[in-house]
C-alpha positions as CSV (number, residue, x, y, z in Angstrom):
1,M,107.5,109.3,149.6
2,V,104.7,110.8,147.5
3,M,101.5,111.0,149.5
4,S,98.1,112.8,149.5
5,T,95.5,112.6,152.2
6,N,92.7,114.2,150.1
7,L,90.7,110.9,150.0
8,S,87.2,112.4,150.8
9,S,85.6,115.7,151.2
10,T,84.8,115.1,154.9
11,E,87.2,113.3,157.3
12,P,85.5,111.4,160.2
13,T,86.6,112.1,163.7
14,L,88.5,109.0,165.0
15,V,90.0,108.0,168.3
16,D,93.4,106.4,168.3
17,L,93.5,102.7,168.1
18,P,94.9,100.7,171.0
19,H,98.6,100.0,170.9
20,D,98.0,96.5,169.6
21,G,95.3,97.6,167.1
22,I,95.7,98.3,163.4
23,P,93.4,99.3,160.5
24,L,92.8,96.5,158.0
25,I,92.4,96.4,154.3
26,P,90.8,93.2,153.0
27,M,92.5,91.8,149.8
28,R,90.5,89.8,147.2
29,N,93.3,87.8,145.5
30,L,96.7,89.1,146.8
31,V,98.9,88.0,149.6
32,L,101.8,90.2,150.8
33,F,104.9,88.6,152.3
34,P,107.3,90.5,154.7
35,Q,110.0,92.5,153.0
36,M,108.2,92.3,149.6
37,V,106.9,95.4,147.8
38,I,103.6,95.4,145.8
39,P,101.2,97.9,144.3
40,I,97.5,97.7,145.3
41,T,94.3,99.5,144.2
42,V,92.0,100.8,146.9
43,G,88.4,101.4,145.9
44,R,86.0,100.3,148.7
45,E,84.8,103.1,151.1
46,T,85.9,101.1,154.2
47,S,89.3,100.4,152.8
48,L,89.7,104.1,151.9
49,A,88.8,105.1,155.4
50,A,91.4,102.7,156.8
51,L,94.0,104.1,154.4
52,Q,93.1,107.6,155.4
53,Y,93.6,106.7,159.1
54,A,97.0,105.3,158.4
55,L,98.2,108.2,156.2
56,K,97.0,110.9,158.7
57,R,98.8,109.2,161.6
58,E,101.8,107.9,159.6
59,S,101.1,104.5,160.9
60,H,101.2,101.0,159.4
61,I,98.3,99.2,157.9
62,G,97.3,95.5,157.9
63,L,96.7,93.6,154.6
64,V,94.6,90.5,155.1
65,L,93.2,88.1,152.5
66,Q,89.4,87.7,152.5
67,K,88.0,84.2,152.3
68,D,85.5,84.8,149.5
69,P,86.9,87.1,146.8
70,D,83.5,87.9,145.4
71,L,82.3,89.4,148.7
72,E,81.9,93.2,148.2
73,Q,81.6,94.2,151.9
74,P,83.6,91.7,154.0
75,G,83.5,91.8,157.8
76,Y,86.0,90.8,160.4
77,S,84.7,87.2,160.3
78,D,85.2,87.0,156.6
79,L,89.0,87.4,156.8
80,Y,91.8,84.9,157.3
81,S,93.4,85.0,160.7
82,V,97.0,85.8,159.5
83,G,98.0,88.8,157.5
84,T,101.0,91.2,157.0
85,V,101.8,94.5,158.6
86,A,102.6,96.9,155.7
87,K,104.3,100.3,155.4
88,I,102.9,102.7,152.9
89,A,105.8,103.6,150.6
90,R,103.9,105.6,148.0
91,Y,100.3,106.8,147.4
92,V,98.9,108.2,144.2
93,H,95.4,109.7,143.9
94,V,94.2,109.5,140.2
95,S,90.5,110.1,140.6
96,N,87.7,109.8,143.2
97,K,87.4,106.1,142.5
98,E,91.0,105.2,141.8
99,H,93.6,105.2,144.6
100,Y,96.9,103.4,144.1
101,V,99.2,102.5,147.0
102,V,102.6,100.9,147.0
103,C,103.1,98.8,150.2
104,Q,106.1,97.1,151.7
105,G,105.6,94.1,154.0
106,V,107.1,94.5,157.5
107,E,106.1,91.3,159.5
108,R,103.4,88.7,159.9
109,F,100.5,89.1,162.5
110,R,97.6,87.1,163.8
111,L,94.2,88.6,164.5
112,L,93.1,88.5,168.1
113,M,89.8,90.4,168.3
114,P,88.0,93.2,166.3
115,V,87.9,96.9,167.3
116,R,84.3,98.0,167.2
117,G,82.6,101.4,166.3
118,L,84.9,102.5,163.5
119,P,84.0,103.2,159.8
120,F,86.6,100.6,158.7
121,I,87.8,97.2,159.9
122,A,90.3,97.2,162.7
123,A,91.6,94.6,165.1
124,H,93.9,93.8,168.0
125,I,96.8,91.8,166.6
126,E,99.6,89.6,167.8
127,K,102.9,90.1,165.8
128,L,104.6,86.8,164.7
129,H,108.3,87.3,165.0
130,E,110.6,85.5,162.6
131,P,113.2,83.0,164.0
132,T,116.8,84.2,164.1
133,T,118.6,80.8,164.4
134,F,118.2,77.9,162.0
135,S,119.0,74.3,162.1
136,P,121.3,72.6,159.5
137,H,118.2,71.0,158.0
138,T,116.8,74.5,157.4
139,E,120.1,75.6,155.8
140,A,120.0,72.6,153.5
141,L,116.4,73.4,152.5
142,R,117.5,77.0,151.8
143,L,120.3,75.9,149.4
144,K,118.0,73.4,147.6
145,I,115.2,76.0,147.2
146,R,117.8,78.5,145.8
147,E,119.0,75.9,143.3
148,R,115.4,74.9,142.3
149,A,114.2,78.5,142.0
150,T,117.2,79.4,139.8
151,E,116.4,76.4,137.5
152,L,112.7,77.5,137.3
153,F,113.6,81.1,136.4
154,V,115.9,79.8,133.6
155,L,113.0,77.8,132.1
156,M,110.8,80.9,132.3
157,P,112.0,83.3,129.5
158,E,109.9,86.2,130.8
159,V,111.9,86.3,134.1
160,S,114.8,88.8,134.0
161,E,118.5,87.8,134.7
162,E,118.5,90.4,137.6
163,L,115.9,88.4,139.5
164,T,118.0,85.2,139.0
165,K,121.1,86.9,140.4
166,L,119.2,88.5,143.3
167,I,118.1,85.1,144.6
168,Q,121.7,84.0,144.9
169,T,122.4,86.8,147.4
170,I,119.6,86.0,149.9
171,Q,121.0,84.2,153.0
172,S,118.0,84.2,155.3
173,P,115.8,81.1,154.9
174,T,112.6,83.1,155.9
175,L,113.4,85.9,153.5
176,L,114.1,83.4,150.7
177,A,110.8,81.6,151.5
178,D,108.9,84.9,151.3
179,F,110.7,86.0,148.1
180,V,110.1,82.7,146.2
181,S,106.5,82.5,147.5
182,T,105.8,86.0,146.0
183,F,106.8,84.9,142.5
184,L,105.5,81.3,142.7
185,D,102.6,80.6,140.3
186,V,100.2,78.8,142.7
187,D,96.6,79.3,143.9
188,I,96.1,82.2,146.2
189,T,94.9,79.9,149.0
190,E,98.2,78.1,148.8
191,K,100.1,81.3,149.2
192,Q,97.9,82.1,152.3
193,K,98.9,78.7,153.8
194,L,102.6,79.6,153.2
195,L,102.0,82.9,155.0
196,E,100.4,81.1,158.0
197,A,103.1,78.5,158.3
198,V,104.7,78.9,161.7
199,D,107.3,76.1,161.2
200,I,109.9,77.4,158.8
201,D,111.0,73.9,157.8
202,A,107.4,72.9,156.9
203,A,107.1,76.1,154.8
204,L,110.4,75.5,153.0
205,E,109.3,72.0,152.2
206,K,106.0,73.1,150.7
207,I,107.8,75.7,148.6
208,L,110.3,73.1,147.4
209,D,107.5,70.8,146.4
210,Q,105.8,73.5,144.4
211,L,109.0,74.5,142.7
212,T,109.7,70.9,141.7
213,R,106.2,70.5,140.3
214,R,106.4,73.7,138.2
215,I,109.8,72.7,136.8
216,E,108.5,69.3,135.7
217,I,105.5,70.9,133.9
218,L,107.8,73.3,132.1
219,K,110.2,70.5,131.1
220,L,107.3,68.4,129.9
221,S,106.1,71.3,127.8
222,Q,109.5,71.7,126.2
223,E,109.7,68.0,125.5
224,I,106.3,68.1,123.8
225,D,107.3,71.1,121.8
226,Q,110.5,69.4,120.6
227,K,108.7,66.2,119.6
228,T,106.0,68.0,117.8
229,R,108.4,70.2,115.9
230,A,110.3,67.2,114.7
231,T,107.2,65.5,113.2
232,L,105.1,68.3,111.8
233,E,105.7,70.7,109.0
234,G,104.0,73.8,107.6
235,K,100.5,75.0,108.5
236,Q,99.5,71.7,110.1
237,R,102.4,72.0,112.5
238,E,101.4,75.6,113.3
239,F,97.8,74.6,113.9
240,L,98.6,71.7,116.2
241,L,101.1,73.8,118.1
242,R,98.3,76.3,118.8
243,E,96.0,73.5,119.9
244,Q,98.8,72.1,122.2
245,L,99.4,75.6,123.7
246,K,95.7,76.0,124.3
247,T,95.5,72.6,126.1
248,I,98.6,73.4,128.3
249,Q,97.2,76.8,129.2
250,D,93.8,75.2,130.1
251,Q,95.6,72.7,132.3
252,L,97.6,75.4,134.1
253,G,94.6,77.7,134.3
254,D,96.3,80.3,132.2
255,S,94.0,80.2,129.2
256,D,93.8,83.6,127.3
257,T,90.4,85.1,126.7
258,A,91.7,86.2,123.3
259,S,92.5,82.7,122.0
260,D,89.0,82.3,120.4
261,E,89.5,85.6,118.5
262,I,92.9,84.5,117.3
263,K,91.5,81.2,116.1
264,Q,88.6,82.8,114.3
265,L,91.0,85.3,112.6
266,A,93.3,82.4,111.6
267,E,90.3,80.6,110.0
268,A,89.1,83.8,108.3
269,I,92.6,84.3,106.7
270,Q,92.5,80.7,105.3
271,K,89.0,81.3,103.8
272,A,89.7,84.8,102.4
273,K,91.8,83.4,99.5
274,M,94.2,86.3,99.6
275,P,97.1,86.8,97.2
276,P,100.3,85.2,98.5
277,D,102.0,88.5,99.5
278,V,98.8,89.7,101.2
279,E,98.4,86.4,103.1
280,K,102.0,86.6,104.2
281,Q,101.4,90.1,105.7
282,A,98.2,88.8,107.4
283,Q,100.0,85.9,109.0
284,K,102.7,88.2,110.2
285,E,100.1,90.5,111.8
286,L,98.4,87.5,113.3
287,K,101.6,86.3,115.0
288,R,102.1,89.7,116.3
289,L,98.6,89.8,117.7
290,E,99.2,86.4,119.4
291,R,102.0,88.0,121.4
292,L,99.7,90.7,122.6
293,S,97.2,90.3,125.4
294,D,93.7,91.5,124.9
295,S,94.4,93.7,127.9
296,S,97.1,95.5,125.9
297,G,94.5,98.1,125.0
298,M,94.8,100.2,121.9
299,E,97.6,98.2,120.1
300,Y,95.6,95.0,120.4
301,S,92.5,96.7,119.1
302,I,94.3,98.3,116.2
303,N,95.9,95.0,115.0
304,R,92.6,93.1,115.4
305,S,90.7,95.7,113.4
306,Y,93.4,95.6,110.7
307,L,93.1,91.8,110.4
308,E,89.3,92.0,110.3
309,W,89.5,94.5,107.4
310,L,91.9,92.2,105.5
311,T,89.8,89.1,106.0
312,E,86.4,90.8,105.1
313,L,87.5,92.2,101.8
314,P,86.5,90.1,98.7
315,W,90.0,89.2,97.4
316,S,88.7,86.5,94.9
317,L,86.4,87.1,92.0
318,P,82.9,85.5,92.2
319,E,81.9,82.8,89.8
320,H,81.6,84.2,86.3
321,Q,78.0,84.9,85.1
322,D,77.3,85.2,81.4
323,I,75.7,88.5,80.5
324,D,72.3,88.2,78.9
325,L,72.1,91.2,76.6
326,K,68.4,90.6,75.9
327,K,67.6,90.7,79.6
328,A,69.9,93.7,80.1
329,K,68.0,95.6,77.4
330,E,64.7,94.8,79.0
331,I,66.0,96.1,82.4
332,L,67.2,99.3,80.9
333,E,63.9,99.8,79.0
334,A,61.9,99.0,82.1
335,D,63.8,101.4,84.3
336,H,64.3,104.4,81.9
337,F,62.2,106.0,79.2
338,G,64.1,107.7,76.4
339,L,67.9,108.1,76.6
340,E,68.2,105.9,73.5
341,R,71.8,106.8,72.7
342,I,72.8,106.3,76.3
343,K,71.1,102.9,76.5
344,Q,72.8,101.9,73.2
345,R,76.2,102.8,74.5
346,I,75.6,100.8,77.7
347,L,74.5,97.8,75.7
348,E,77.7,98.1,73.6
349,F,79.8,98.1,76.7
350,L,78.0,95.0,78.0
351,A,78.4,93.2,74.7
352,V,82.2,93.8,74.9
353,Q,82.2,92.5,78.5
354,K,80.3,89.4,77.3
355,L,82.8,88.6,74.5
356,N,85.9,89.5,76.5
357,P,85.3,88.9,80.3
358,E,89.0,89.3,81.0
359,G,89.1,92.8,79.4
360,R,89.4,95.9,81.5
361,S,86.3,97.9,82.1
362,P,86.1,101.4,80.7
363,I,85.4,104.3,83.1
364,L,82.0,105.8,82.2
365,C,81.1,109.3,83.2
366,F,77.5,110.5,83.1
367,V,77.3,114.3,82.7
368,G,74.1,116.1,82.9
369,P,71.8,118.4,85.0
370,P,70.2,117.1,88.3
371,G,67.3,114.8,88.1
372,V,68.0,113.2,84.7
373,G,68.6,109.7,86.1
374,K,72.4,109.4,86.3
375,T,72.4,107.5,89.6
376,S,69.5,105.3,88.6
377,L,71.3,104.4,85.3
378,G,74.2,103.0,87.4
379,Q,71.8,100.9,89.5
380,S,70.2,99.6,86.2
381,I,73.7,98.6,84.9
382,A,74.3,96.7,88.1
383,R,71.0,94.8,87.8
384,A,71.7,94.1,84.1
385,T,75.1,92.7,84.8
386,G,74.1,90.8,88.0
387,R,76.6,92.8,90.1
388,E,76.3,94.5,93.4
389,F,75.9,98.3,93.4
390,T,77.7,100.6,95.7
391,R,77.7,104.4,95.7
392,I,80.4,106.8,97.0
393,S,79.5,110.5,97.3
394,L,82.4,112.7,96.4
395,G,80.6,116.0,96.9
396,G,82.7,118.3,99.1
397,V,85.5,115.7,99.5
398,H,88.7,117.7,100.1
399,D,91.0,115.3,101.9
400,E,93.1,112.8,99.9
401,A,92.8,110.3,102.8
402,E,89.1,109.9,102.1
403,I,90.2,108.2,98.9
404,R,93.4,106.5,100.0
405,G,92.6,106.0,103.7
406,H,94.7,106.9,106.8
407,R,97.8,105.2,107.9
408,R,97.5,103.0,110.9
409,T,99.7,105.2,113.0
410,Y,96.7,107.6,113.3
411,I,94.2,107.0,116.1
412,G,90.9,105.9,114.5
413,A,92.4,105.2,111.1
414,L,90.2,103.6,108.5
415,P,90.6,102.6,104.8
416,G,89.4,105.1,102.2
417,N,86.0,105.3,100.7
418,I,87.0,103.1,97.8
419,I,88.0,100.1,100.0
420,Q,85.0,100.7,102.2
421,G,82.7,100.6,99.2
422,I,84.3,97.3,98.1
423,R,83.8,95.8,101.6
424,K,80.2,97.0,101.6
425,A,79.5,95.5,98.2
426,E,81.3,92.2,99.2
427,Q,82.2,91.8,95.5
428,R,85.5,92.7,93.7
429,N,83.7,93.2,90.4
430,C,80.9,95.4,91.7
431,V,79.5,98.5,90.1
432,M,80.9,101.5,92.0
433,M,79.3,104.9,91.3
434,L,81.5,107.9,92.1
435,D,78.8,110.5,92.5
436,E,79.4,114.3,92.0
437,V,83.0,113.8,90.8
438,D,83.0,117.5,89.7
439,K,82.5,118.6,93.3
440,V,85.8,117.3,94.6
441,S,87.9,120.2,96.0
442,S,91.6,120.5,96.7
443,R,93.0,121.9,100.0
444,F,96.0,121.6,102.3
445,H,95.0,118.0,103.1
446,G,95.9,117.0,99.6
447,D,94.2,116.7,96.2
448,P,91.5,114.0,96.2
449,S,91.3,114.2,92.4
450,A,95.0,113.2,92.1
451,A,94.2,110.1,94.2
452,L,91.4,109.3,91.9
453,L,93.8,109.2,89.0
454,E,95.2,105.9,90.1
455,V,91.7,104.5,91.0
456,L,90.3,105.3,87.5
457,D,93.4,104.3,85.5
458,P,92.9,100.7,84.1
459,E,96.7,100.4,83.8
460,Q,97.4,101.2,87.5
461,N,94.3,100.2,89.5
462,S,95.2,96.5,89.4
463,S,97.6,97.3,92.3
464,F,95.9,100.1,94.1
465,R,97.4,100.7,97.6
466,D,95.3,102.0,100.3
467,N,97.3,103.7,103.1
468,Y,95.5,101.8,105.8
469,L,95.8,98.3,104.2
470,A,99.4,98.9,103.0
471,V,99.0,96.0,100.6
472,P,97.9,96.1,96.9
473,F,94.2,95.5,96.0
474,D,93.1,94.8,92.5
475,L,90.4,97.3,91.3
476,S,90.7,96.4,87.6
477,R,87.4,94.4,87.7
478,V,85.4,97.1,89.4
479,M,83.0,98.8,87.0
480,F,83.4,102.5,87.8
481,I,80.7,105.0,86.8
482,A,81.2,108.6,87.6
483,T,78.5,111.3,87.6
484,A,78.9,115.1,87.2
485,N,76.8,118.2,86.5
486,V,79.5,120.2,84.9
487,L,82.3,118.6,82.8
488,D,84.5,121.7,82.9
489,D,84.9,121.4,86.7
490,I,86.6,118.0,86.4
491,P,90.4,118.2,86.3
492,G,91.8,117.5,82.8
493,P,93.9,114.4,83.7
494,L,90.9,112.9,85.5
495,R,88.5,113.7,82.7
496,D,90.9,112.1,80.2
497,R,90.6,108.8,82.0
498,M,86.8,108.6,81.6
499,E,84.4,108.1,78.7
500,V,81.9,110.9,78.9
501,I,78.2,110.2,78.1
502,D,76.0,113.3,78.1
503,L,72.5,113.2,79.6
504,P,71.2,116.7,78.5
505,G,67.6,116.5,79.7
506,Y,64.1,115.4,78.8
507,T,61.6,116.7,76.3
508,Y,58.0,117.4,77.2
509,N,56.8,114.1,75.7
510,E,59.6,112.2,77.6
511,K,58.5,113.9,80.9
512,M,54.9,112.9,80.3
513,Q,55.9,109.3,79.7
514,I,58.3,109.2,82.7
515,A,55.6,110.6,84.9
516,K,53.0,108.1,83.7
517,R,55.3,105.1,83.9
518,Y,57.3,105.7,87.0
519,L,56.7,108.9,89.0
520,I,52.9,108.6,89.7
521,D,53.1,105.0,90.8
522,R,56.2,105.7,93.0
523,Q,54.4,108.6,94.7
524,L,51.2,106.7,95.2
525,K,53.2,104.0,97.0
526,A,55.3,106.5,99.0
527,N,52.1,108.2,100.3
528,G,50.2,105.1,101.1
529,L,47.6,105.4,98.4
530,K,46.1,102.8,96.1
531,T,45.7,103.4,92.3
532,E,42.0,103.7,92.5
533,Q,42.1,106.2,95.3
534,C,43.9,109.0,93.4
535,T,44.1,109.6,89.6
536,L,46.0,112.4,88.1
537,S,44.4,113.4,84.8
538,E,46.6,113.9,81.7
539,E,45.5,117.6,81.5
540,A,46.6,118.1,85.1
541,L,49.9,116.5,84.5
542,Q,50.5,118.7,81.4
543,T,49.7,121.8,83.6
544,I,52.2,120.7,86.2
545,I,54.9,120.2,83.6
546,H,54.2,123.6,81.8
547,S,53.3,125.8,84.7
548,Y,54.9,124.4,87.9
549,T,58.2,122.9,86.7
550,R,60.8,124.1,84.2
551,E,63.8,121.9,84.6
552,A,66.0,119.6,82.5
553,G,65.3,116.6,84.8
554,V,62.2,115.3,86.5
555,R,63.1,115.8,90.2
556,Q,60.9,118.8,90.7
557,L,58.2,117.2,88.7
558,E,58.2,114.3,91.1
559,R,58.0,116.6,94.1
560,E,55.0,118.4,92.7
561,I,53.3,115.1,92.0
562,G,54.1,114.0,95.5
563,H,52.6,117.2,96.8
564,C,49.3,116.4,95.0
565,M,49.4,112.8,96.4
566,R,49.9,114.1,100.0
567,Y,46.9,116.5,99.6
568,V,44.7,113.5,98.6
569,A,46.1,111.3,101.3
570,M,45.2,113.9,103.9
571,K,41.6,114.1,102.6
572,I,41.3,110.3,102.6
573,A,42.8,110.1,106.1
574,D,40.3,112.5,107.6
575,E,37.5,110.7,105.7
576,T,36.6,113.8,103.6
577,L,36.7,111.7,100.4
578,Q,37.4,108.1,99.4
579,E,38.7,108.6,95.9
580,T,39.3,111.5,93.4
581,T,40.6,112.5,90.0
582,L,42.7,115.6,90.0
583,L,42.0,118.1,87.3
584,P,43.9,121.3,86.2
585,S,41.3,123.4,88.2
586,D,42.4,121.6,91.4
587,L,46.1,122.5,91.1
588,Q,45.9,126.1,92.2
589,E,44.4,125.1,95.6
590,I,47.0,122.3,96.0
591,L,50.2,123.8,94.5
592,G,49.4,127.5,94.6
593,P,49.5,129.9,91.7
594,S,51.4,129.0,88.5
595,K,55.2,129.3,89.0
596,F,56.0,129.9,85.4
597,E,54.1,131.8,82.8
598,S,55.1,133.2,79.3
599,E,56.4,136.7,79.5
600,M,57.8,136.6,75.9
601,A,55.4,139.0,74.3
602,L,55.5,141.5,77.1
603,R,59.3,141.5,77.4
604,T,60.0,141.7,73.7
605,S,57.3,144.3,72.8
606,L,59.9,147.1,72.6
607,P,62.9,147.4,70.3
608,G,66.2,146.4,71.9
609,V,65.1,143.2,73.6
610,A,66.4,139.9,72.3
611,T,65.9,136.3,73.6
612,G,69.1,134.4,74.0
613,L,69.7,130.8,75.0
614,A,72.1,129.8,77.8
615,W,73.5,126.7,79.3
616,T,73.6,126.2,83.1
617,P,74.7,123.3,85.3
618,T,71.0,122.5,85.8
619,G,70.2,122.4,82.1
620,G,69.3,125.0,79.4
621,D,67.6,128.3,80.0
622,I,66.4,131.4,78.2
623,L,68.3,134.6,78.6
624,F,66.9,138.1,77.9
625,I,69.2,140.8,76.5
626,E,68.0,144.3,77.0
627,A,69.6,147.3,75.3
628,A,68.7,151.0,75.8
629,S,70.2,154.3,74.8
630,T,70.3,157.7,76.5
631,A,71.8,161.0,75.7
632,G,75.5,160.9,76.3
633,T,79.0,160.6,74.9
634,G,79.2,157.1,73.5
635,K,79.9,155.1,76.6
636,L,79.0,151.4,76.9
637,I,77.4,150.4,80.2
638,L,77.1,146.7,81.0
639,T,75.1,145.4,84.0
640,G,73.6,142.0,85.2
641,Q,76.8,140.5,86.8
642,L,78.4,139.6,83.5
643,G,81.7,137.8,83.3
644,D,84.7,139.0,81.3
645,V,83.9,136.9,78.2
646,M,80.4,138.1,78.1
647,K,81.5,141.7,78.4
648,E,83.9,141.2,75.5
649,S,81.0,139.8,73.5
650,A,79.0,143.0,74.1
651,Q,81.9,145.1,73.0
652,A,82.3,143.0,69.9
653,A,78.5,143.3,69.2
654,L,78.6,147.1,69.4
655,T,81.6,147.3,67.1
656,L,79.8,145.1,64.5
657,V,76.7,147.2,64.7
658,K,78.8,150.3,64.1
659,S,80.4,148.6,61.1
660,K,76.9,147.7,59.6
661,T,75.3,151.2,59.9
662,A,74.8,151.4,56.1
663,Q,73.2,148.0,55.9
664,L,71.0,148.8,58.9
665,G,70.1,152.3,57.8
666,I,71.6,153.9,60.9
667,A,73.4,157.3,61.0
668,S,76.9,156.6,62.2
669,S,77.1,159.9,64.1
670,I,74.4,158.7,66.6
671,F,76.9,156.6,68.5
672,A,78.8,159.7,69.6
673,E,75.7,161.3,70.9
674,V,74.3,158.5,73.1
675,D,75.3,156.2,76.0
676,I,74.4,152.5,75.3
677,H,73.3,150.4,78.3
678,I,73.1,146.6,77.9
679,H,71.4,144.8,80.8
680,V,70.8,141.1,81.4
681,P,68.1,140.6,84.0
682,A,68.3,138.2,87.0
683,G,71.3,140.3,88.0
684,A,71.9,138.2,91.2
685,I,73.0,135.3,89.0
686,P,76.6,135.4,87.5
687,K,76.6,135.0,83.7
688,D,79.5,134.4,81.4
689,G,80.4,132.8,78.1
690,P,80.5,133.9,74.4
691,S,77.3,132.3,73.2
692,A,75.2,135.5,73.8
693,G,77.1,137.4,71.1
694,V,74.4,137.0,68.4
695,A,71.6,138.0,70.8
696,M,73.5,141.1,71.9
697,F,74.2,142.1,68.3
698,I,70.5,141.7,67.3
699,A,69.4,143.6,70.5
700,L,71.6,146.6,69.5
701,A,70.5,146.4,65.9
702,S,66.8,146.3,67.0
703,L,67.4,149.3,69.3
704,F,68.9,151.5,66.6
705,T,66.6,150.5,63.8
706,G,63.5,150.8,66.0
707,Q,62.2,147.4,64.9
708,P,61.2,144.9,67.7
709,I,62.3,141.3,67.6
710,H,59.7,138.6,67.1
711,H,58.7,137.3,70.5
712,K,58.9,133.6,69.4
713,V,62.5,133.8,68.1
714,A,65.5,132.8,70.3
715,M,69.1,132.7,69.3
716,T,72.6,131.6,70.4
717,G,76.1,131.8,68.9
718,E,79.4,133.5,69.3
719,I,80.3,136.4,66.9
720,S,83.7,137.5,65.5
721,L,84.6,141.0,64.5
722,R,84.4,139.8,60.8
723,G,80.7,139.1,61.4
724,L,81.0,135.3,61.5
725,V,78.7,133.3,63.7
726,L,80.9,130.7,65.5
727,P,79.7,127.4,67.1
728,V,78.8,127.0,70.8
729,G,78.1,124.1,73.1
730,G,75.0,122.8,74.9
731,I,72.8,122.8,71.8
732,K,70.4,120.1,73.0
733,E,70.0,121.7,76.4
734,K,69.3,125.1,74.8
735,V,66.8,123.7,72.3
736,L,64.9,121.9,75.0
737,A,64.9,125.1,77.1
738,A,63.5,127.1,74.1
739,L,60.7,124.5,73.6
740,R,59.8,124.7,77.3
741,A,59.6,128.5,77.1
742,G,57.2,128.5,74.0
743,I,59.8,129.4,71.4
744,S,58.9,128.4,67.8
745,T,62.0,129.6,65.9
746,I,65.6,129.2,66.9
747,M,68.7,130.7,65.3
748,L,71.8,128.5,65.6
749,P,75.3,128.6,64.2
750,K,75.5,126.6,60.9
751,R,78.5,124.8,62.2
752,N,76.3,123.4,65.0
753,Q,74.0,121.7,62.5
754,K,75.7,118.4,63.2
755,D,74.5,118.5,66.8
756,L,70.9,118.2,65.6
757,I,71.2,114.5,65.7
758,E,71.2,114.6,69.5
759,I,67.7,116.2,69.5
760,P,64.7,113.9,69.4
761,I,62.8,113.9,66.1
762,E,59.5,114.9,67.8
763,T,61.2,117.9,69.2
764,Q,62.7,118.9,65.9
765,K,59.2,118.8,64.3
766,Q,57.9,121.4,66.8
767,L,60.6,124.0,66.0
768,H,61.8,125.9,63.0
769,F,65.6,126.1,62.8
770,I,67.5,128.9,61.1
771,W,71.2,128.3,60.5
772,L,73.5,131.3,60.7
773,E,76.8,131.7,58.9
774,N,77.2,135.4,59.6
775,V,75.4,138.2,61.3
776,E,73.7,139.3,58.1
777,D,71.7,136.1,58.3
778,A,70.7,137.0,61.8
779,I,69.6,140.5,60.7
780,E,67.5,139.1,57.9
781,V,65.5,137.0,60.4
782,G,65.8,138.6,63.7
783,I,64.6,142.2,63.2
784,K,62.0,141.6,60.5
785,P,58.5,140.2,61.3
786,I,58.2,136.4,60.9
787,P,54.7,135.3,59.8
788,G,52.8,132.9,62.0
């Protein structure tokens, strides 16, 4: 026997009960018969006190049914008069509120009178002894009950064979009556009447009557089942059987609280229009759920959640809508200024979709710096095509399960982000944006980019398998649009599946138009202002673009405009002013001192300083190359946190300068007498790439010839040891960065001349381009004064 008496922190001092007294535990809906063993849960304080008394004194306890099961604190008068003396066979203490006791019935008793003054219910009792001799009539009833009980247990498939065999071994009529009464499915008050029965023959006759009734109900149920099975086929047969089962359960009082959920799920499966193999799997899981009770806990919840996911996914395509190209063009023009080539490519894509609706959608990938409108372009495409838009952020995703989902064997498993996005959009041909696809990382959890290979392959994604669903789902009609800041960070196989569209950045004129058409109105609305309350003058807007923002996109520009609007909103809120027009002179008070100013003339006033052009993930930027010499032995010193490729460019530039001493008018012996130091400022920022080769060569040539480089000239290009200027990437970004920095002349590799088509005409008109085939062309322009 396993017992523990630690029921409460303080034990009350009790006197012993009289010899005919016993502590009582009221039972809500349970009747214990002699010789039977049942588990009970004790939770009420008075019941715990009674249990404590019995455990401490190793005495028996009385179990008595209470008349009203809803009564929380029953008294002596609320109990039936007959109960059962029970022996405590096992006690388990789980928590302060949960105490489990296994009790074995000993004999019946009748209540005589209560024992007062105790913290629990106790009473004087009279034990009711069982008869030891029986009449032939009693023996005949015993045999008949044993026969009927065996027949009933055979009809009940949930009853084990051991129980059927055990009933054949019971010889005592009273023990047989108590045994069958325990397992008999009758109302609790009927069981109490059987416990109170003094006449054994009357009790046996009641039990026999109940057995006969239950047998007839079960036989009738089987007969109904056989008739229905013979006349109905397919789904109609299954539906009616469920209705029949529900009716029988209602009649017997055994209706399951989960039946409504089962019915709703069955209807949802019919409406979901799943593929045949998926519907077969759903029906299989539904049948499994029917066999589980809603009290089965986790397994029931897991199966129900799985079926809910299956039924809520959009398996069928929505009704086809013809694409209106004219309307699509109007939407793109209304939502975005500039980006003409990108808009043209999108309209071409929509035209193909219009002519061939059954064709597979290409995977577009918008690549560009932050704030150029990659995400908003995806939303515009969704509007233009009449599809739902959903966005999935891939930044920092390092677990393959976030794409493919977790298997249902894991606690808290869910489908991956792809299936979750489809469910959110409620449309199988939605526009799904995979944001920041270049930020996906690979760890020990798996490689998410490898999982994306199947998602973004039109030849494979028609049968995409999520680990949670474990059934194929067709993604071929989803219009996938990926975004990235850096194309090189996307794995090669994944990049190969996408059609890349570059969004390099905006020119000054484009920023002005975007601010006037979209940003100002958006910030007025966001800050609760009306158009007449705040006006941002064109001169002030120009100052913000030139002096407070220097970016490829317009995100920072919108922030600064919003800052101005909040300043005005505060003034209007405290009634300092009613309306205002912001001028350039107001910006210093609102935004502070200018964040960007031209240092070109100052930084290039000495020989040895060249202005290069660089490409970064946030757009183009200018890059200063500084060269200096000191007395030494010919060492080359490189600083500014340069990468290996950039260091090699510096070495190649020095070698080229040494090879051009005659052309430059430099004494060749000077290189053995000095140490050369090349520095690229902003040393906290890593820099790499070959495109600074020309700028390093010109900086060294300027240093040794003593001629400063014109402060409005910038350059980019890779050099070879033969003196050739090789092409580089990011031309549009670099040109826009030069324009923002006040550069008027740009030296570019001649083999990059084809990239000029990407640069807007108005930008080309503001700049003078010099095309370099070799470093002699750069010397001719770079270290000689340029008029104007």
